[in-house]
Structures are given as C-alpha cells and as structure tokens.
C-alpha positions as CSV (number, residue, x, y, z in Angstrom):
1,M,112.9,76.0,97.0
2,S,111.8,77.2,100.4
3,W,110.9,80.8,100.8
4,K,113.2,81.0,103.8
5,L,116.2,80.6,101.5
6,Q,115.2,84.0,100.0
7,A,114.8,85.8,103.3
8,I,117.1,88.8,103.9
9,C,117.4,87.8,107.6
10,R,118.8,84.4,106.7
11,G,122.2,84.1,108.5
12,M,121.7,87.3,110.4
13,D,121.9,87.7,114.1
14,P,118.3,86.8,115.3
15,D,118.6,89.3,118.2
16,I,118.1,92.1,115.6
17,F,114.5,90.9,115.2
18,F,113.8,90.6,118.9
19,P,114.2,94.2,120.1
20,E,113.5,95.0,123.8
21,R,110.1,96.2,124.6
22,G,110.0,100.0,124.4
23,D,113.0,100.3,122.1
24,P,111.6,102.0,119.0
25,A,115.1,102.5,117.4
26,R,115.8,98.7,117.4
27,L,112.3,98.0,116.2
28,A,112.8,100.4,113.3
29,V,116.0,98.7,112.4
30,A,114.4,95.2,112.3
31,K,111.5,96.6,110.2
32,S,113.9,98.2,107.8
33,Y,115.5,94.9,107.0
34,C,112.0,93.4,106.5
35,A,111.0,96.2,104.2
36,Q,113.8,95.1,101.8
37,C,112.8,91.4,101.9
38,P,111.1,89.7,99.0
39,V,109.2,87.1,101.2
40,T,107.5,89.2,103.8
41,A,104.0,87.8,103.1
42,E,105.2,84.2,103.6
43,C,107.0,85.2,106.8
44,I,103.9,86.9,108.2
45,E,101.8,84.0,107.2
46,E,104.0,81.5,109.0
47,A,104.2,83.7,112.1
48,M,100.4,83.9,112.2
49,V,99.9,80.1,111.6
50,T,102.4,79.1,114.3
51,N,101.1,81.9,116.6
52,E,104.6,83.4,117.0
53,R,104.0,86.0,119.7
54,S,107.4,87.8,119.8
55,G,109.8,89.4,117.5
56,V,109.5,91.1,114.1
57,R,108.3,88.9,111.3
58,G,107.6,90.1,107.9
59,G,107.9,93.7,109.1
60,L,105.2,93.3,111.8
61,S,105.8,93.2,115.6
62,G,104.1,90.6,117.7
63,A,101.6,93.2,118.9
64,E,100.8,94.1,115.3
65,R,100.3,90.4,114.4
66,R,98.0,89.9,117.4
67,A,95.9,92.8,116.3
68,M,95.6,91.2,112.8
69,A,94.5,88.0,114.4
70,R,91.9,89.8,116.5
71,A,90.6,91.4,113.3
72,K,90.4,87.9,111.8
73,L,93.1,88.7,109.2
74,V,94.7,85.3,109.6
75,P,95.5,82.9,106.8
76,D,92.8,80.4,107.4
77,R,91.7,78.8,104.2
78,K,93.1,76.6,101.5
79,C,93.7,78.5,98.2
80,V,94.8,77.3,94.8
81,C,97.6,79.3,93.1
82,L,96.6,80.9,89.8
83,H,100.0,80.3,88.4
84,C,101.1,76.8,89.4
85,D,97.9,75.2,90.8
86,A,99.5,74.5,94.2
87,V,97.2,74.3,97.2
88,F,98.4,76.6,100.0
89,L,97.1,78.0,103.3
90,G,96.3,81.6,102.5
91,W,94.6,84.9,103.3
92,P,91.0,85.5,102.1
93,Q,92.4,87.5,99.1
94,S,95.2,85.1,98.3
95,K,95.6,84.1,94.7
96,I,99.3,83.4,94.2
97,C,101.2,80.9,96.5
98,S,104.6,82.6,96.6
99,E,106.7,85.5,95.5
100,K,108.4,83.3,92.8
101,C,105.0,82.5,91.3
102,R,103.9,86.1,91.4
103,Q,107.0,87.2,89.5
104,E,106.7,84.4,86.9
105,R,103.0,85.3,86.4
106,M,103.9,89.0,85.9
107,L,106.6,88.0,83.3
108,E,104.1,85.8,81.5
109,H,101.5,88.6,81.3
110,K,104.2,91.0,79.9
111,R,105.1,88.4,77.2
112,I,101.4,88.0,76.3
113,G,100.9,91.7,76.2
114,R,103.9,92.1,73.8
115,R,102.5,89.4,71.5
116,A,99.1,91.0,71.5
117,S,100.4,94.5,70.6
118,R,102.2,93.2,67.4
C-alpha cells in the first residue's frame, strides 16, 4: 500500500498546503495538519527527491526543505529496511523503509521482550 493512502491531507483542499508568502497563520494551519500525519518522513523524502520547491510537505515549507538540501540532508543513498529487507532511497540514518514497517518492528520487539521476561 502506498504511503500516500495514509496521508492526512489525502482528499483535502490542496490550497491549505500552499499558503501565500508572508502568511504565518495559514502556514501554521498547514503544519498543524502535517504534525498529525503518520507519513511525514515519506512526504518530506518525496518532496526532496522531486525537488518540490513550494508548499508545505511533511511539515516543512519549501524554504525549510531548501535549507535541508543545502545542508546535504537529502535522501541520497539506497538503504535496506531492517524489517522487510526492501531497498529504498533514504537518509544517511535510514534503517526502516516506512511507518508501517517501523510499527511492525516495534510490535515484534515488544513480543520478544514479553517472551524473554517469562
């Protein structure tokens, strides 16, 4: 399943995520939606890879994403997911390919922890 199906913004008015320059109130509204979203990392990664220059993506404005790119914080290498062994384009510290795999891995560790404590 695509991460986009899990995005909070799915089906919302896209104008919300493209506030006018110099409108901090609308920017805050867009970022507040992103703060509730389970797939912000994937959204930021796609925006960085596709060089999306405008709009709020993953809770970051275009200017914030450009600053990340200048600081070389762009997903630029192939990583292997520790949970499902999928190869994905990731950040230097990437270890898990998606939010779904991260949650499944956490559940797995909890189950292992419960068995070990018996």
